[in-house]
N, C-alpha and C positions, 0 to 999 in steps of 0.2 A: 883591711883584711877582716872578713867576718869571723867572729869568734867561733861559731859552729852553725852548721846547717841542720835543721831539725830532720829533714827528709833523709839525710845520710846518717846522722847520729842515731836516730830512733828506728832505723830500718830493721834491726833485729827484732824489735817489738812487733813488727807486722807479721812475723812468723807465727806468733801465738794464735791469732785468729786465722791466719792464712793456712796453717796446717789442718785446721778443721774443715777446710773446703773439701777434703777427702770424703766427708760424709755425703756430699752431693752425688758423686757418681755411684756410691754404694746404694744410696736411696733410689736413684734412677734405675739401677739394676733390678731391685725388688719391684718397683712400680711397673716398669716395662714388662717384666716377666709375668706379672699378674694380668696386665692389660692385654697381652698377646696370648694368654691362655697357657703359658708355660710356667705356671706358678711353682714356687718352691714349697714342697710339703713341710709344714711346721706342726709341732706337737700342740701348741696352743696359740691362738691369735691368728692374725692374717698377715701375710707378707706385704699386702698392700698398705696396711696400717704402719708396719715397720718401715716400709719404703718412704711413706709420707713423712714420718717423724725424722728419718735420716735426711731427707731432702730439705726439711725445714731447718735442721741444724746447719746444713751446708749453705743454704741461702743466707741465714743469719751471719755465718762466717764470711761469706763474700761481701755482704753489706758492711760489716764491721771493718774488714780489711780496706775496702775502698774508702770508707768514711775517714779512717785514720790516715791513710795515705794522702787523701785530698786535704785534710786538716794540716798535716805537716807541710805540704807544698804551699798552702795558703800562708802559713806563718813565715816560710822562707821568702815568698813573694812580697809580703808586707815589709819584712825586714830589709830586703834589697831596695824596695821603693823608698823607704824612709832614709836609708843610707845615701841614695842617689838624689832625692828631691826634698828631703826634710830640712827644716830649719835647724841650725846648729846653735847650741848654747853650752856653757860650762855647767857641770853639775857635780854633786858630791855623792860618793858611796856612803850611805848612812847606816848600812848594816850588811852583814854577811852571815848567811845561815846555810847549813847543810841540807840538801834535798834528801828525801828518804830512799834514794836509789843510787846505784852505781852502774856504769856501763864499761865493760871490759876492765873491771877493777878500778876504774877512776871514779872518784866521788863527784857527783853533780853538786854544784853550789848555787845558791840564789843570792844575787846582789840586789840590795834595796837602794834605789837611786832617787835623788830628788834635786831639783834645781830651785834654790831660794828665790831667784829673780823671775821665775815664771810660775804664776799661780796654777796649781793643779798638775804640774809636771812632777809626778812621782810614779815609779813603776818598779817592777822586779824583772831581772834578767837572769836566766839560767846559763851557767857557764862551767867549764872544766877548770878555768884559770881564774880563781878569785884574786881580787886585789884587796889590800887592807882597808878597813873602815876609815873613812876620812879622805880617801884618795879622790883627787879631782879628775874628772873624765869629761870628754866631749860627748854630747848626746844629740842625736837627730830625732826630731819629733814633728808631728803634724799639729798645727795650732787648733784644728778642729777636734782632735782627740789627744790631748796632752798626756793622758794616762797610758798611752801606748808608745812610748819612746823606745829607743834602742841606743846602746852605747856604740859610738862610732870609732873609738880608739881600739888599738890592738891590745886586748887584755893579756895575751900571752907575754908580750914584751913588757907591759906594765907590771905584771905579776913577777917576772924575773928580776926586774930592777927594784921592785918594792917601793917605787916612788910615791910620795904623798904630795898633794898640792896644798892649797889653802884650806884650812879646816873652818868651813862656814858656820858650823854649829857653835863654835866658841869665838869666832872672829879673829883668830890668831893664825899667823903663818907658821909653817914648820921650819 
């Protein structure tokens, strides 16, 4: 079970640039009015200039929204591919830090994960359900890019039980 899907989790953040898309039709209203000869009388400046500025803001908002949405989908696609086709190895959570944001009142946490048996396999994963430092987890990774792994275990279940595995940093079992 995937921990979280970026496209669904961060969907509210798409509203921020998405709401600014409203500048585009406002700008088009001014530009079309000027080009058809039905210009809006203004005390200073030109309605055409105002329309172009509003259109520019609208286009930037459209581009930002599309880029963010595609980025979140790419992250989810990569995660699903690693979970389905990636090599599996046991790894250890070496650190847990709070991310600087909350979503719906829930604190995002970053898990720092490394696998002592695989050189270069160290990455961070954002989650709502942190597990204690030293917890042993199963990781799926691509040998071509070991720094882009993903935790394959159900973090929600692990966080509820508070289970720790072997602490590889000290070489002792719990």
